[in-house]
N, C-alpha and C positions, 0 to 999 in steps of 0.2 A: 356587488362590490363598487366600491368608491375609490376611483384611481386618485392617488396623494402622490403623484411624482413631482418630486422638486427640479426645479432646473439648475444643472449643473453650475458649479462657482465660475468653472473656466471652460476652455474649449479643448482639453485635452485628456488624456486616459486617466490621469490620476483624478482629476475632478471627476470622473464619472466612475471611477472605482471606489469613492467614498459612498456611492449611493448602493452598493452591491448588496447591503442586506434588504434593502425594500426591492431591488430588481429581483433578488432570488425569493423572495416570499410571492410575488406575483406570478412567477415563473411555476413554482411549484402549487401555487393556487389552481392556475388554469390547466395544470396537466392533470389534477387531482378532478376536476371538474370533466375534463376529455375523457378519463377513464371512467368515470359514474356514468356519463353519457353513453359512451360506446357499451358499457355492460348493460345498461338500461334498455337499449335497441336490442341486444343481443338476447335478453331474457324473454321478449317477447314472441 
């Protein structure tokens, strides 16, 4: 995965909230990878 995180435009929560789709996609992807990793270890 390539991290394409942009710097927020300001130093407040509103500037960070504008990036929520990108942050959510990274969280979901890492959770998916973690689930696959745990299940792979459990199958062996």
